[in-house]
N, CA, C and O atoms as a Maestro MAE file, in Angstrom:
{
 s_m_m2io_version
 :::
 2.0.0
}

f_m_ct {
 s_m_title
 :::
 protein
 m_atom[236] {
  # First column is atom index #
  i_m_mmod_type
  r_m_x_coord
  r_m_y_coord
  r_m_z_coord
  i_m_residue_number
  s_m_chain_name
  s_m_pdb_residue_name
  s_m_pdb_atom_name
  i_m_atomic_number
  :::
  1 25 0.637 -1.602 0.159 1 A "UNK " " N  " 7
  2 3 -0.279 -0.019 -0.075 1 A "UNK " " CA " 6
  3 2 1.269 1.267 0.331 1 A "UNK " " C  " 6
  4 15 2.224 1.498 1.071 1 A "UNK " " O  " 8
  5 25 0.339 1.798 -1.049 2 A "UNK " " N  " 7
  6 3 1.633 3.607 -1.080 2 A "UNK " " CA " 6
  7 2 3.124 2.430 -1.014 2 A "UNK " " C  " 6
  8 15 3.705 2.652 0.048 2 A "UNK " " O  " 8
  9 25 3.570 1.739 -1.514 3 A "UNK " " N  " 7
  10 3 5.159 1.803 -0.819 3 A "UNK " " CA " 6
  11 2 5.232 1.415 0.524 3 A "UNK " " C  " 6
  12 15 6.167 0.658 0.783 3 A "UNK " " O  " 8
  13 25 4.787 1.606 1.081 4 A "UNK " " N  " 7
  14 3 5.048 1.727 2.566 4 A "UNK " " CA " 6
  15 2 4.861 0.047 3.248 4 A "UNK " " C  " 6
  16 15 3.869 -0.536 2.810 4 A "UNK " " O  " 8
  17 25 5.366 -0.420 3.844 5 A "UNK " " N  " 7
  18 3 6.136 -1.910 4.453 5 A "UNK " " CA " 6
  19 2 5.323 -1.944 5.924 5 A "UNK " " C  " 6
  20 15 4.603 -0.989 6.216 5 A "UNK " " O  " 8
  21 25 5.430 -2.769 6.583 6 A "UNK " " N  " 7
  22 3 4.960 -3.247 7.993 6 A "UNK " " CA " 6
  23 2 6.015 -2.279 8.954 6 A "UNK " " C  " 6
  24 15 5.488 -1.660 9.878 6 A "UNK " " O  " 8
  25 25 7.283 -2.164 8.775 7 A "UNK " " N  " 7
  26 3 8.034 -1.354 9.778 7 A "UNK " " CA " 6
  27 2 7.361 0.244 10.060 7 A "UNK " " C  " 6
  28 15 7.193 0.888 11.096 7 A "UNK " " O  " 8
  29 25 7.072 0.533 8.618 8 A "UNK " " N  " 7
  30 3 6.628 2.021 8.167 8 A "UNK " " CA " 6
  31 2 5.209 2.152 8.749 8 A "UNK " " C  " 6
  32 15 4.813 3.190 9.279 8 A "UNK " " O  " 8
  33 25 4.553 1.166 8.634 9 A "UNK " " N  " 7
  34 3 3.314 1.170 9.063 9 A "UNK " " CA " 6
  35 2 2.940 1.178 10.620 9 A "UNK " " C  " 6
  36 15 2.008 1.708 11.224 9 A "UNK " " O  " 8
  37 25 3.850 0.512 10.976 10 A "UNK " " N  " 7
  38 3 3.799 0.557 12.745 10 A "UNK " " CA " 6
  39 2 4.438 1.762 13.351 10 A "UNK " " C  " 6
  40 15 4.117 2.198 14.457 10 A "UNK " " O  " 8
  41 25 5.305 2.254 12.627 11 A "UNK " " N  " 7
  42 3 5.538 3.606 13.328 11 A "UNK " " CA " 6
  43 2 4.928 4.872 12.965 11 A "UNK " " C  " 6
  44 15 5.320 5.918 13.482 11 A "UNK " " O  " 8
  45 25 4.221 4.851 12.317 12 A "UNK " " N  " 7
  46 3 2.920 5.846 11.817 12 A "UNK " " CA " 6
  47 2 2.142 5.636 12.653 12 A "UNK " " C  " 6
  48 15 1.589 6.636 13.109 12 A "UNK " " O  " 8
  49 25 1.763 4.332 13.208 13 A "UNK " " N  " 7
  50 3 0.253 3.717 14.184 13 A "UNK " " CA " 6
  51 2 1.122 4.183 15.898 13 A "UNK " " C  " 6
  52 15 0.619 4.537 16.963 13 A "UNK " " O  " 8
  53 25 2.013 4.053 15.649 14 A "UNK " " N  " 7
  54 3 3.099 4.415 16.783 14 A "UNK " " CA " 6
  55 2 2.906 5.930 17.899 14 A "UNK " " C  " 6
  56 15 2.611 6.351 19.018 14 A "UNK " " O  " 8
  57 25 3.419 6.298 16.293 15 A "UNK " " N  " 7
  58 3 3.176 8.162 16.584 15 A "UNK " " CA " 6
  59 2 1.776 8.418 16.216 15 A "UNK " " C  " 6
  60 15 1.302 9.249 16.991 15 A "UNK " " O  " 8
  61 25 1.150 8.125 15.559 16 A "UNK " " N  " 7
  62 3 -0.224 8.603 16.221 16 A "UNK " " CA " 6
  63 2 -1.243 8.247 17.476 16 A "UNK " " C  " 6
  64 15 -2.358 8.721 17.692 16 A "UNK " " O  " 8
  65 25 -0.717 7.544 18.014 17 A "UNK " " N  " 7
  66 3 -1.567 6.733 19.300 17 A "UNK " " CA " 6
  67 2 -0.556 7.754 20.405 17 A "UNK " " C  " 6
  68 15 -1.220 8.235 21.323 17 A "UNK " " O  " 8
  69 25 0.892 8.111 20.410 18 A "UNK " " N  " 7
  70 3 1.441 9.224 21.159 18 A "UNK " " CA " 6
  71 2 0.864 10.391 21.071 18 A "UNK " " C  " 6
  72 15 0.594 11.066 22.064 18 A "UNK " " O  " 8
  73 25 0.567 10.816 19.627 19 A "UNK " " N  " 7
  74 3 0.274 12.396 19.488 19 A "UNK " " CA " 6
  75 2 -1.262 12.403 19.839 19 A "UNK " " C  " 6
  76 15 -1.572 13.020 20.858 19 A "UNK " " O  " 8
  77 25 -2.315 11.753 19.072 20 A "UNK " " N  " 7
  78 3 -4.189 11.575 20.071 20 A "UNK " " CA " 6
  79 2 -4.183 10.683 20.981 20 A "UNK " " C  " 6
  80 15 -5.259 10.616 21.576 20 A "UNK " " O  " 8
  81 25 -3.424 9.995 21.314 21 A "UNK " " N  " 7
  82 3 -4.213 8.769 22.345 21 A "UNK " " CA " 6
  83 2 -4.813 7.685 21.514 21 A "UNK " " C  " 6
  84 15 -5.066 7.544 20.318 21 A "UNK " " O  " 8
  85 25 -4.946 6.972 22.600 22 A "UNK " " N  " 7
  86 3 -5.547 5.548 22.054 22 A "UNK " " CA " 6
  87 2 -7.051 6.071 21.868 22 A "UNK " " C  " 6
  88 15 -7.793 5.947 20.894 22 A "UNK " " O  " 8
  89 25 -7.233 6.588 22.895 23 A "UNK " " N  " 7
  90 3 -9.164 7.217 22.841 23 A "UNK " " CA " 6
  91 2 -9.688 7.689 21.674 23 A "UNK " " C  " 6
  92 15 -10.865 7.493 21.372 23 A "UNK " " O  " 8
  93 25 -8.475 8.644 20.594 24 A "UNK " " N  " 7
  94 3 -9.016 9.563 20.319 24 A "UNK " " CA " 6
  95 2 -9.127 8.711 18.540 24 A "UNK " " C  " 6
  96 15 -9.988 8.979 17.702 24 A "UNK " " O  " 8
  97 25 -8.282 7.945 18.417 25 A "UNK " " N  " 7
  98 3 -8.102 7.455 17.043 25 A "UNK " " CA " 6
  99 2 -9.036 6.863 16.295 25 A "UNK " " C  " 6
  100 15 -9.130 7.016 15.078 25 A "UNK " " O  " 8
  101 25 -10.000 5.938 17.205 26 A "UNK " " N  " 7
  102 3 -11.613 5.575 16.344 26 A "UNK " " CA " 6
  103 2 -12.261 6.945 15.982 26 A "UNK " " C  " 6
  104 15 -12.887 6.971 14.922 26 A "UNK " " O  " 8
  105 25 -12.211 7.803 16.538 27 A "UNK " " N  " 7
  106 3 -12.716 9.084 16.397 27 A "UNK " " CA " 6
  107 2 -12.338 9.669 14.973 27 A "UNK " " C  " 6
  108 15 -12.988 9.801 13.936 27 A "UNK " " O  " 8
  109 25 -11.036 9.968 15.328 28 A "UNK " " N  " 7
  110 3 -10.714 10.179 13.529 28 A "UNK " " CA " 6
  111 2 -10.635 9.700 12.624 28 A "UNK " " C  " 6
  112 15 -10.638 10.190 11.495 28 A "UNK " " O  " 8
  113 25 -10.491 7.914 13.171 29 A "UNK " " N  " 7
  114 3 -10.946 7.283 12.080 29 A "UNK " " CA " 6
  115 2 -12.088 7.166 11.141 29 A "UNK " " C  " 6
  116 15 -12.203 6.984 9.929 29 A "UNK " " O  " 8
  117 25 -12.980 7.357 12.258 30 A "UNK " " N  " 7
  118 3 -14.523 7.416 11.573 30 A "UNK " " CA " 6
  119 2 -14.714 9.037 10.642 30 A "UNK " " C  " 6
  120 15 -15.304 9.192 9.573 30 A "UNK " " O  " 8
  121 25 -13.969 10.137 11.511 31 A "UNK " " N  " 7
  122 3 -14.476 11.103 10.732 31 A "UNK " " CA " 6
  123 2 -13.740 11.450 9.475 31 A "UNK " " C  " 6
  124 15 -14.320 12.212 8.701 31 A "UNK " " O  " 8
  125 25 -12.290 10.912 9.082 32 A "UNK " " N  " 7
  126 3 -11.821 10.505 8.180 32 A "UNK " " CA " 6
  127 2 -12.489 9.624 6.948 32 A "UNK " " C  " 6
  128 15 -12.315 9.848 5.750 32 A "UNK " " O  " 8
  129 25 -13.114 8.808 7.395 33 A "UNK " " N  " 7
  130 3 -13.697 7.413 6.654 33 A "UNK " " CA " 6
  131 2 -15.197 8.701 6.074 33 A "UNK " " C  " 6
  132 15 -15.395 9.106 4.928 33 A "UNK " " O  " 8
  133 25 -15.787 8.951 7.012 34 A "UNK " " N  " 7
  134 3 -16.920 10.371 6.597 34 A "UNK " " CA " 6
  135 2 -16.312 11.310 5.377 34 A "UNK " " C  " 6
  136 15 -16.900 11.617 4.340 34 A "UNK " " O  " 8
  137 25 -15.473 11.544 5.632 35 A "UNK " " N  " 7
  138 3 -14.743 13.020 4.730 35 A "UNK " " CA " 6
  139 2 -14.256 12.076 3.444 35 A "UNK " " C  " 6
  140 15 -14.622 12.408 2.317 35 A "UNK " " O  " 8
  141 25 -13.459 10.944 3.624 36 A "UNK " " N  " 7
  142 3 -13.410 10.641 2.062 36 A "UNK " " CA " 6
  143 2 -14.701 10.129 1.122 36 A "UNK " " C  " 6
  144 15 -14.881 10.252 -0.089 36 A "UNK " " O  " 8
  145 25 -15.953 9.188 2.690 37 A "UNK " " N  " 7
  146 3 -16.971 8.837 1.540 37 A "UNK " " CA " 6
  147 2 -17.500 9.991 0.903 37 A "UNK " " C  " 6
  148 15 -17.983 9.902 -0.226 37 A "UNK " " O  " 8
  149 25 -17.443 11.292 1.649 38 A "UNK " " N  " 7
  150 3 -18.100 12.585 0.819 38 A "UNK " " CA " 6
  151 2 -17.275 12.848 -0.335 38 A "UNK " " C  " 6
  152 15 -17.766 13.401 -1.318 38 A "UNK " " O  " 8
  153 25 -16.418 12.601 -0.310 39 A "UNK " " N  " 7
  154 3 -15.326 13.091 -1.819 39 A "UNK " " CA " 6
  155 2 -15.352 12.287 -2.818 39 A "UNK " " C  " 6
  156 15 -15.211 12.617 -3.995 39 A "UNK " " O  " 8
  157 25 -15.587 10.858 -2.270 40 A "UNK " " N  " 7
  158 3 -15.736 10.034 -3.628 40 A "UNK " " CA " 6
  159 2 -17.601 10.266 -3.921 40 A "UNK " " C  " 6
  160 15 -18.021 10.202 -5.076 40 A "UNK " " O  " 8
  161 25 -18.317 10.459 -3.048 41 A "UNK " " N  " 7
  162 3 -20.087 10.639 -3.542 41 A "UNK " " CA " 6
  163 2 -19.489 11.902 -4.081 41 A "UNK " " C  " 6
  164 15 -19.432 11.477 -5.235 41 A "UNK " " O  " 8
  165 25 -18.960 13.206 -4.187 42 A "UNK " " N  " 7
  166 3 -18.966 14.129 -4.559 42 A "UNK " " CA " 6
  167 2 -18.309 13.609 -5.912 42 A "UNK " " C  " 6
  168 15 -19.134 13.577 -6.825 42 A "UNK " " O  " 8
  169 25 -17.090 13.211 -6.253 43 A "UNK " " N  " 7
  170 3 -16.606 13.220 -7.751 43 A "UNK " " CA " 6
  171 2 -17.733 12.351 -8.580 43 A "UNK " " C  " 6
  172 15 -17.944 12.593 -9.769 43 A "UNK " " O  " 8
  173 25 -18.480 11.268 -7.828 44 A "UNK " " N  " 7
  174 3 -19.348 10.392 -8.469 44 A "UNK " " CA " 6
  175 2 -20.216 11.086 -8.961 44 A "UNK " " C  " 6
  176 15 -20.575 10.760 -10.092 44 A "UNK " " O  " 8
  177 25 -20.873 12.278 -8.321 45 A "UNK " " N  " 7
  178 3 -21.421 13.306 -8.880 45 A "UNK " " CA " 6
  179 2 -21.691 14.400 -9.655 45 A "UNK " " C  " 6
  180 15 -22.672 15.029 -10.051 45 A "UNK " " O  " 8
  181 25 -20.292 14.424 -9.757 46 A "UNK " " N  " 7
  182 3 -19.473 15.486 -10.256 46 A "UNK " " CA " 6
  183 2 -19.129 14.783 -12.871 46 A "UNK " " C  " 6
  184 15 -19.058 15.300 -13.985 46 A "UNK " " O  " 8
  185 25 -19.071 13.240 -12.094 47 A "UNK " " N  " 7
  186 3 -18.913 12.802 -13.307 47 A "UNK " " CA " 6
  187 2 -20.547 12.479 -13.851 47 A "UNK " " C  " 6
  188 15 -20.840 12.503 -15.046 47 A "UNK " " O  " 8
  189 25 -21.391 12.222 -12.916 48 A "UNK " " N  " 7
  190 3 -22.841 12.108 -13.871 48 A "UNK " " CA " 6
  191 2 -23.216 13.308 -14.442 48 A "UNK " " C  " 6
  192 15 -23.855 13.276 -15.494 48 A "UNK " " O  " 8
  193 25 -22.851 14.637 -13.791 49 A "UNK " " N  " 7
  194 3 -23.185 16.139 -14.110 49 A "UNK " " CA " 6
  195 2 -22.485 16.111 -15.117 49 A "UNK " " C  " 6
  196 15 -23.334 16.059 -16.008 49 A "UNK " " O  " 8
  197 25 -21.139 16.108 -15.783 50 A "UNK " " N  " 7
  198 3 -20.538 16.380 -16.593 50 A "UNK " " CA " 6
  199 2 -21.035 15.447 -18.247 50 A "UNK " " C  " 6
  200 15 -21.211 15.873 -19.388 50 A "UNK " " O  " 8
  201 25 -21.134 13.910 -17.588 51 A "UNK " " N  " 7
  202 3 -21.782 12.795 -18.791 51 A "UNK " " CA " 6
  203 2 -23.022 13.447 -19.421 51 A "UNK " " C  " 6
  204 15 -23.274 13.199 -20.600 51 A "UNK " " O  " 8
  205 25 -24.087 14.554 -18.459 52 A "UNK " " N  " 7
  206 3 -25.553 14.878 -18.707 52 A "UNK " " CA " 6
  207 2 -25.408 15.737 -19.761 52 A "UNK " " C  " 6
  208 15 -26.252 15.940 -20.634 52 A "UNK " " O  " 8
  209 25 -23.894 16.438 -19.632 53 A "UNK " " N  " 7
  210 3 -23.767 17.802 -20.303 53 A "UNK " " CA " 6
  211 2 -23.054 17.688 -21.630 53 A "UNK " " C  " 6
  212 15 -22.924 18.532 -22.517 53 A "UNK " " O  " 8
  213 25 -22.697 16.659 -21.568 54 A "UNK " " N  " 7
  214 3 -21.810 16.113 -22.846 54 A "UNK " " CA " 6
  215 2 -23.326 15.156 -23.867 54 A "UNK " " C  " 6
  216 15 -23.488 15.023 -25.080 54 A "UNK " " O  " 8
  217 25 -23.948 14.799 -22.990 55 A "UNK " " N  " 7
  218 3 -25.438 14.269 -23.496 55 A "UNK " " CA " 6
  219 2 -26.491 15.362 -24.125 55 A "UNK " " C  " 6
  220 15 -27.470 15.131 -24.834 55 A "UNK " " O  " 8
  221 25 -26.073 16.413 -23.728 56 A "UNK " " N  " 7
  222 3 -27.378 17.864 -24.257 56 A "UNK " " CA " 6
  223 2 -26.473 18.438 -25.429 56 A "UNK " " C  " 6
  224 15 -26.929 18.868 -26.489 56 A "UNK " " O  " 8
  225 25 -25.301 18.393 -25.138 57 A "UNK " " N  " 7
  226 3 -23.962 19.501 -26.476 57 A "UNK " " CA " 6
  227 2 -24.314 18.226 -27.883 57 A "UNK " " C  " 6
  228 15 -24.098 18.734 -28.983 57 A "UNK " " O  " 8
  229 25 -24.768 16.825 -27.952 58 A "UNK " " N  " 7
  230 3 -24.571 16.428 -28.920 58 A "UNK " " CA " 6
  231 2 -25.749 16.096 -29.619 58 A "UNK " " C  " 6
  232 15 -25.741 15.467 -30.677 58 A "UNK " " O  " 8
  233 25 -27.212 16.687 -28.796 59 A "UNK " " N  " 7
  234 3 -28.030 16.579 -29.337 59 A "UNK " " CA " 6
  235 2 -28.236 17.577 -30.251 59 A "UNK " " C  " 6
  236 15 -29.225 17.550 -30.983 59 A "UNK " " O  " 8
  :::
 }
 m_bond[235] {
  # First column is bond index #
  i_m_from
  i_m_to
  i_m_order
  :::
  1 1 2 1
  2 2 3 1
  3 3 4 2
  4 3 5 1
  5 5 6 1
  6 6 7 1
  7 7 8 2
  8 7 9 1
  9 9 10 1
  10 10 11 1
  11 11 12 2
  12 11 13 1
  13 13 14 1
  14 14 15 1
  15 15 16 2
  16 15 17 1
  17 17 18 1
  18 18 19 1
  19 19 20 2
  20 19 21 1
  21 21 22 1
  22 22 23 1
  23 23 24 2
  24 23 25 1
  25 25 26 1
  26 26 27 1
  27 27 28 2
  28 27 29 1
  29 29 30 1
  30 30 31 1
  31 31 32 2
  32 31 33 1
  33 33 34 1
  34 34 35 1
  35 35 36 2
  36 35 37 1
  37 37 38 1
  38 38 39 1
  39 39 40 2
  40 39 41 1
  41 41 42 1
  42 42 43 1
  43 43 44 2
  44 43 45 1
  45 45 46 1
  46 46 47 1
  47 47 48 2
  48 47 49 1
  49 49 50 1
  50 50 51 1
  51 51 52 2
  52 51 53 1
  53 53 54 1
  54 54 55 1
  55 55 56 2
  56 55 57 1
  57 57 58 1
  58 58 59 1
  59 59 60 2
  60 59 61 1
  61 61 62 1
  62 62 63 1
  63 63 64 2
  64 63 65 1
  65 65 66 1
  66 66 67 1
  67 67 68 2
  68 67 69 1
  69 69 70 1
  70 70 71 1
  71 71 72 2
  72 71 73 1
  73 73 74 1
  74 74 75 1
  75 75 76 2
  76 75 77 1
  77 77 78 1
  78 78 79 1
  79 79 80 2
  80 79 81 1
  81 81 82 1
  82 82 83 1
  83 83 84 2
  84 83 85 1
  85 85 86 1
  86 86 87 1
  87 87 88 2
  88 87 89 1
  89 89 90 1
  90 90 91 1
  91 91 92 2
  92 91 93 1
  93 93 94 1
  94 94 95 1
  95 95 96 2
  96 95 97 1
  97 97 98 1
  98 98 99 1
  99 99 100 2
  100 99 101 1
  101 101 102 1
  102 102 103 1
  103 103 104 2
  104 103 105 1
  105 105 106 1
  106 106 107 1
  107 107 108 2
  108 107 109 1
  109 109 110 1
  110 110 111 1
  111 111 112 2
  112 111 113 1
  113 113 114 1
  114 114 115 1
  115 115 116 2
  116 115 117 1
  117 117 118 1
  118 118 119 1
  119 119 120 2
  120 119 121 1
  121 121 122 1
  122 122 123 1
  123 123 124 2
  124 123 125 1
  125 125 126 1
  126 126 127 1
  127 127 128 2
  128 127 129 1
  129 129 130 1
  130 130 131 1
  131 131 132 2
  132 131 133 1
  133 133 134 1
  134 134 135 1
  135 135 136 2
  136 135 137 1
  137 137 138 1
  138 138 139 1
  139 139 140 2
  140 139 141 1
  141 141 142 1
  142 142 143 1
  143 143 144 2
  144 143 145 1
  145 145 146 1
  146 146 147 1
  147 147 148 2
  148 147 149 1
  149 149 150 1
  150 150 151 1
  151 151 152 2
  152 151 153 1
  153 153 154 1
  154 154 155 1
  155 155 156 2
  156 155 157 1
  157 157 158 1
  158 158 159 1
  159 159 160 2
  160 159 161 1
  161 161 162 1
  162 162 163 1
  163 163 164 2
  164 163 165 1
  165 165 166 1
  166 166 167 1
  167 167 168 2
  168 167 169 1
  169 169 170 1
  170 170 171 1
  171 171 172 2
  172 171 173 1
  173 173 174 1
  174 174 175 1
  175 175 176 2
  176 175 177 1
  177 177 178 1
  178 178 179 1
  179 179 180 2
  180 179 181 1
  181 181 182 1
  182 182 183 1
  183 183 184 2
  184 183 185 1
  185 185 186 1
  186 186 187 1
  187 187 188 2
  188 187 189 1
  189 189 190 1
  190 190 191 1
  191 191 192 2
  192 191 193 1
  193 193 194 1
  194 194 195 1
  195 195 196 2
  196 195 197 1
  197 197 198 1
  198 198 199 1
  199 199 200 2
  200 199 201 1
  201 201 202 1
  202 202 203 1
  203 203 204 2
  204 203 205 1
  205 205 206 1
  206 206 207 1
  207 207 208 2
  208 207 209 1
  209 209 210 1
  210 210 211 1
  211 211 212 2
  212 211 213 1
  213 213 214 1
  214 214 215 1
  215 215 216 2
  216 215 217 1
  217 217 218 1
  218 218 219 1
  219 219 220 2
  220 219 221 1
  221 221 222 1
  222 222 223 1
  223 223 224 2
  224 223 225 1
  225 225 226 1
  226 226 227 1
  227 227 228 2
  228 227 229 1
  229 229 230 1
  230 230 231 1
  231 231 232 2
  232 231 233 1
  233 233 234 1
  234 234 235 1
  235 235 236 2
  :::
 }
}
């Protein structure tokens, strides 16, 4: 995943736990997931709108 091996991922997780604390990590993960899901939905909606505009131009 992104050229990161297990040792690099372990260091990132340890640093995240030290910075945010173990209780805050699930909240951050949830917020990140919601943000990425919203971003993905917006991209998908933008593609549908662009397809609709292309269809109207062809007519």
